[in-house]
N, C-alpha and C positions, 0 to 999 in steps of 0.2 A: 501494501500499499501506502502509493511515494505521494498523491500529491489529494488532497479535501477543499471540498467545498465550501463554506460558509455565509450561505445567504444572510443581512444583516438588514430586518426591520427595526421600529420606532416601540419593543418591547421593554416592557421593566426589566423581561430577564436575560436580556441583549450582552448584558456584560460576566454574566454567569455562564452564557451559553457559551464565549468565546473561549473563555478561561478553560473551559471542559475542551472543548478542539483543543487548546495547545497541547496539554496534557496529555489527550489522545493523540496526538500528532506526535510527542515527543517520542510517545513509549514504538511508535515505527520510523521513527529518523522518517516525517515524510514534510512535509510543505501546506503550508494554507495559505488556501485562498480566502480574502472575504471581500463578501460581493456586495452592493444594494444596487436595486433596479428600478431607476426610475423613470418614470410615463409622463407625456405630457398633451393636455387636452385642451386644445385653444376653442375657441370661439370664431367663427367668421369674422370676416373683416379685423379682429388683434393686429395690430402692428406688432406691441412688444415683441422680442424673442426673452423665451424665460428660462431654454438650452443650457445656456452655457450660466447659467446663475444656480439655474439646481445642478449639474454638475460640478460646480464646486463646492456649493450648501454638505453637496454631497459627500464628495468629496474629502472635508473637511471634519463634517463628524467621524468621516471611517476613521481620518488619521488619529483623532480624538480620539477617537472607542477601542484605537491600539494603544494606545498610549497608558490607557489605563486598566492596560494586561501585562502580566507577568509572561515574558513571551517564552523561557526558558529554552533559548535558542534558540527557537525554531524560525524558520523563515518562512514570514507573512507574509504576501502581496495582497492589498485594498485596489480595488479595482469599482471603480462605475460606471454602469452601462447604461442612456437611452432606449426600451423596447421594454416588448410586451413579455411577460417574466417565464412562462413556461419558454417559449421559443429562444426569449433572453439566454435562461441557464439551462439550457439542452445543446449552444454553441457553443458556450467558456465553458458546459464540460467537454464537449467535442476538440476543441483548440488547445486546452488545457491538459489536455487526458485526465479528466478529477476521474479516482477515481469509489470518492463516496460521498456524500453529500452528507453533513452533520447536520440536523435543524431541530430548531426549537418548535414544539409542538403551537406555539400562539408565536407567527413574529411582529403583527402586531398587535398591540393593545385589545383587548376582544374578552369579552363576560369570564368569568371568575367560573362558572357550568363547564366552559370548553376547554376539551381533551386539545385537539388539533383542528387548528382554528382555520378560515379560510386559505390564505396564504402557502400553510404548511398542507395542509392537506390536497391544494390544485396542485402543486410540487410531487405528493407522491402518486396521487392520485391520473398523475397526464405525465407524468411521463415513464420513461423505464431503466432510472440510474440508478444503483444503490442507497440505500439511502436509512441513516441512522435515527431516529428522534431521540430526543436525551432529553428527563421531565423535567419543570423548571423547577427550578436550586440544585440541581443534581451536582455531585459534586466527583470526580474522576477517581475512580477504581480498580482494580484490576481486574476483566471479566474472567469470571471463573468457572460458571454453572450459568449455563447454556441450553435455554428449551427450544426445540425447533418444530412447529408443530407447521403441519401438510395431512393435506386430503391424497393429495398424489406424488407418489414416492419418484414418478417418471420423471426422469433427465433430460432434455435432447439438444439445449444448449451449447455453447460449450463454454468454461469461466464462469458458469452462473452463478457457480461456488464459492467463487477466487473470497472476500471479503468475509466468507465463516470461514473458509481456513486460513486467511488474513489470523482473525483476531487466537484460531485456534490455537497456532503454528508463537503466533506473540505472547499469552498468556494463560501456554499449557492448557485451555482450555478445558472440559469434560463438557459435551452435548449431548445430551437426551433430546430421541427425537418421540414428538407425541402426532402418530398415524387417525387423525378420525374417516369413521368410515359415516358415510354423507349419507343419504336417498341417491345422492346420484355418482356412488362408488362404481366405479367400471371395476371387470376381474385385469388384472397385473398393477393395478392403483397403488399397492402395500411392498411390489415387488422394487428390493432398494437394490441402487449398482450398488458397482464395489465402490467408484469411489466416494459413497456419501455411506455406505457403511462402514470402510474407513474411521471413519474421524467420528461414528455415535459409540458411547459406552453403553447406554440403556431407549430399549426403545419400547415406548405403553402401547397401547389399542386403545378408542375409544367409539361408541358409537352416536351419535347423535345430530340435530339437523342440519348444523354449519362448522365448520372447524373453528368460528369464532366464537361459539358455545363449547366446543371441546379442552381449548384453547383456557375461559371460564372455570373451566372443571376444573382443570387438573393444572395448574401454572405456579397457585400457591403452594401444593405439594411439596413441586419442583422446587421451591425459591430459587427459583434463578436470577442474574446478573443481568443476564440478557436473554430476552424472548427476539426470536427470529423468525419470522414469517417472510410467504412468495409473494410477489405481486401477481394477481390473476383478474381477468373481468368478471369473470365470476366466485372468487375466492375468497380470502381471507378476508372482515369487514367488508364484506358482499352486500347485508343490506347499510353499511355506511357506504358506501363507494357512490351511496345516491347521491351523496349531499360533499363539498369538500370540507365542512363544518364537522366533527364528528365529539359531541358530548361525553364529560366524566363519565353521567350517571349509563353511559353504551360502550364504555370502553370502561373498567376496572381498574384494569394491572396500569393507571397510568403513572406508578411510581418507580417504573426499570424502561433503562434503554430500550429502543423497537427495531431492530433492526430487520430492515423490507429490503428485501433481495429484490434482482427482477424473473421476471416470467421463467420461470424450468424451460415448459413449452416449445 
């Protein structure tokens, strides 16, 4: 893991989140790209050009933000970019060869009952880039126990497990697998290939309406430092993916980091 992206918004948790990102990156010897995306909506006939003003203010904000952090020798690169959020994030990730996006649940200030805000939810939902969602105020610590939840272990994409493998190798993590049999279960869904099998310590089987329900039933018994799920069109968080905002009452494990891998297929 060499390059980590941290989108920055206006939340009160931004400083704490960036410090976590720095501490996490230091463990891997990775660079941290701190980015703020801004857009300009102008009315017809408006003569004043505000792009350069917003860019200047955004850059000053980012530099001030980084100055408050103990960078611990980690290389930190700040960028301000004008554009639409998802398209811009994807372009930055491609050009900078980003391995992982570190997201705070609520990049912009929203109501207390919200777990994953509109901006963060949009990035997780609409991009296919591995993301680590870190709870507000969460302090960095080594990731020793990982719970990985799947309804299908079939892997067709190359390198899709790389972020998880990097974490396991770095922290010597114990990875436990939860395979959830849902009403949409197909023959072969629980066939674990050699690559995944080689990193799993224990496997638990569960039968639930959704992978999400299986996690709610089992994650407390596993007491993981990290929950790992897979991005699917109709997979984990299926009912929650309908909206970019996810409420804490709907996702009760909001006290631990969640690694969201790109789709396995």
